[in-house]
C-alpha positions as CSV (number, residue, x, y, z in Angstrom):
1,M,83.0,-103.2,160.2
2,N,80.7,-106.8,160.9
3,P,78.0,-107.8,159.0
4,R,75.3,-106.5,161.5
5,S,76.3,-103.3,161.1
6,E,76.1,-103.3,157.3
7,I,72.7,-104.7,157.4
8,H,71.6,-102.2,159.2
9,D,73.5,-100.0,157.5
10,R,71.6,-100.9,153.7
11,L,68.7,-101.4,155.5
12,A,68.2,-97.9,157.0
13,A,69.2,-96.5,153.5
14,S,67.3,-98.3,151.5
15,L,64.4,-97.5,153.4
16,K,64.7,-93.3,153.6
17,E,65.6,-93.9,149.5
18,A,62.6,-95.4,149.2
19,R,60.3,-92.7,151.1
20,T,62.4,-89.8,149.7
21,A,61.9,-91.0,146.1
22,K,57.9,-91.5,146.3
23,G,58.1,-87.9,148.3
24,L,56.6,-89.3,150.8
25,S,57.2,-87.4,154.7
26,L,57.8,-89.5,157.5
27,D,54.5,-88.9,158.7
28,A,52.4,-90.5,156.0
29,V,55.0,-93.3,155.8
30,A,53.6,-93.8,159.6
31,R,49.9,-93.8,158.4
32,L,50.1,-96.1,154.8
33,S,51.9,-98.6,156.9
34,G,50.3,-98.2,160.4
35,V,54.1,-97.9,161.7
36,S,54.9,-95.4,164.5
37,R,56.4,-91.9,163.2
38,S,59.4,-92.3,165.7
39,M,60.2,-96.0,164.8
40,V,60.0,-95.1,161.4
41,S,62.6,-92.2,162.0
42,Q,64.8,-95.0,164.2
43,I,64.6,-97.1,161.2
44,E,65.9,-95.0,159.0
45,R,68.6,-93.7,161.5
46,G,70.2,-96.9,161.8
47,E,69.1,-97.2,165.4
48,S,66.1,-99.5,165.9
49,S,65.9,-103.5,164.4
50,P,62.4,-103.9,162.6
51,T,60.8,-107.3,163.1
52,V,59.9,-109.0,159.9
53,A,56.1,-107.4,160.6
54,T,57.4,-104.0,160.6
55,L,59.4,-104.3,157.4
56,W,56.6,-105.7,156.1
57,N,54.2,-102.9,156.3
58,L,56.6,-100.3,155.5
59,T,57.5,-102.3,152.5
60,Q,53.8,-102.5,151.3
61,A,53.0,-98.9,151.8
62,L,56.4,-97.7,150.1
63,Q,55.6,-100.2,147.4
64,V,59.1,-101.7,147.4
65,D,60.3,-105.4,147.0
66,F,60.8,-106.9,150.6
67,A,63.2,-108.8,149.5
68,G,65.4,-106.4,147.5
69,L,65.6,-104.1,150.6
70,L,69.2,-105.6,151.6
71,D,70.0,-105.4,147.1
72,A,73.2,-103.5,147.4
73,R,72.0,-101.7,143.9
74,K,69.9,-98.4,143.4
75,T,66.5,-98.0,143.8
76,P,65.4,-96.9,139.5
77,R,64.1,-93.1,140.7
78,I,61.6,-93.6,137.9
79,E,58.9,-95.5,138.4
80,V,57.1,-97.3,136.6
81,I,53.2,-99.3,136.5
82,R,52.4,-101.1,133.9
83,A,48.8,-100.7,132.2
84,E,48.0,-104.3,133.4
85,A,49.4,-103.6,136.6
86,A,47.0,-99.6,137.3
87,P,44.4,-100.6,139.6
88,V,40.6,-100.3,138.3
89,I,37.9,-99.0,140.2
90,G,34.2,-100.6,139.3
91,G,30.4,-99.9,140.6
92,R,31.3,-96.0,140.0
93,G,29.8,-95.7,136.3
94,Q,27.3,-97.4,134.0
95,G,29.9,-98.4,131.0
96,V,33.2,-97.2,132.0
97,S,36.0,-98.3,133.0
98,I,38.1,-95.6,135.6
99,R,41.9,-97.1,135.6
100,I,43.7,-95.1,138.9
101,L,46.8,-93.2,137.6
102,S,47.5,-91.9,141.2
103,P,49.7,-92.7,144.2
104,A,48.2,-94.0,147.1
105,E,48.8,-91.3,148.5
106,A,47.6,-88.1,146.8
107,V,43.8,-90.2,147.5
108,G,41.8,-86.6,149.0
109,M,44.1,-84.3,147.3
110,H,45.2,-84.7,143.9
111,E,43.9,-88.3,142.5
112,V,44.3,-88.7,138.8
113,Y,42.2,-91.6,136.3
114,D,42.0,-92.7,133.0
115,L,38.7,-93.1,132.1
116,T,37.0,-95.0,129.2
117,F,33.1,-95.1,128.3
118,A,31.7,-97.0,126.6
119,A,28.6,-95.1,124.2
120,G,26.4,-94.1,125.9
121,G,28.9,-94.6,129.2
122,K,27.8,-92.9,132.6
123,L,30.0,-91.2,135.4
124,I,27.1,-90.4,138.4
125,S,28.9,-88.9,141.0
126,D,27.8,-87.6,144.1
127,P,28.7,-84.4,145.8
128,H,32.4,-85.0,147.2
129,G,33.7,-82.5,149.5
130,P,33.7,-78.7,150.0
131,G,35.2,-77.0,147.5
132,C,36.5,-80.0,145.5
133,R,37.5,-79.3,141.8
134,E,38.0,-81.8,138.8
135,H,39.7,-81.1,135.7
136,L,38.6,-83.1,132.8
137,T,40.3,-83.0,129.5
138,L,38.8,-85.9,126.5
139,L,41.1,-87.2,124.7
140,D,38.7,-89.3,122.4
141,G,34.9,-88.4,121.3
142,C,32.6,-86.5,122.7
143,I,30.9,-86.3,126.2
144,E,28.4,-84.2,128.2
145,V,29.7,-82.7,131.8
146,T,27.2,-81.7,134.5
147,S,28.5,-80.2,137.3
148,G,25.2,-78.5,139.8
149,D,22.4,-77.3,137.3
150,E,24.6,-76.0,134.4
151,S,25.8,-78.6,131.5
152,Q,28.9,-78.6,128.7
153,S,29.2,-80.7,125.7
154,L,33.2,-81.2,125.1
155,N,35.0,-82.7,122.1
156,K,38.3,-84.5,121.5
157,G,41.1,-82.2,123.2
158,D,38.1,-79.8,125.5
159,T,39.0,-79.4,129.4
160,A,36.3,-78.6,131.5
161,R,37.3,-77.2,135.3
162,Y,34.5,-77.4,138.0
163,F,33.1,-77.9,140.9
164,A,32.7,-81.4,142.0
165,D,31.2,-80.5,145.6
166,R,27.4,-81.3,144.3
167,P,26.6,-83.6,141.7
168,H,27.8,-84.0,139.0
169,R,28.4,-86.5,136.3
170,I,30.1,-87.4,133.1
171,E,28.1,-89.1,129.8
172,A,29.2,-90.2,126.7
173,R,27.6,-88.9,123.2
174,N,27.5,-90.5,120.2
175,G,29.6,-93.2,120.8
176,P,32.5,-94.5,122.7
177,A,35.1,-92.1,124.9
178,R,38.1,-91.5,126.9
179,A,39.3,-88.6,128.9
180,I,41.7,-87.8,131.9
181,L,40.4,-86.7,135.0
182,I,41.8,-85.1,138.0
183,V,40.4,-84.3,141.2
184,Q,41.5,-81.8,144.2
185,N,40.7,-81.9,147.3
186,S,38.2,-84.3,147.5
């Protein structure tokens, strides 16, 4: 086997393995990377030699190490995002830290957030898309959840499920609080 075909085979296998390990379709990788679906497919089958720019776009979309693509080691099946590396959203609340726990490709479908409220912290949201629902589980503290004109108080361990296609808010009561928020179909 000549070195070029061995490199091609390893690159093709590494990209396909990274895509399938993340549960992404060819269409999803194409959307995330800006590389056409047909080109992604050709690269995965070893039928096309990608440019460095194309490889860079694919590795960024798949969140894989550009330099490690040709490494013969298997990619771990367990993806770990260390606490300090998880992205944080700012500016959407007062006294609230919002850490993103879900992968980028889940945006709009199934988003997961870790919410940390300072005493009196509030997360005030405009309506999301039609039919959007939120599922909030309180890990610590006490909060009040409002969806439209209905409000409920939650204590540690409680879960609230509510429509988020109307104005809604989450507010810490009597001290700091922490919750996990799942947003579906935003």
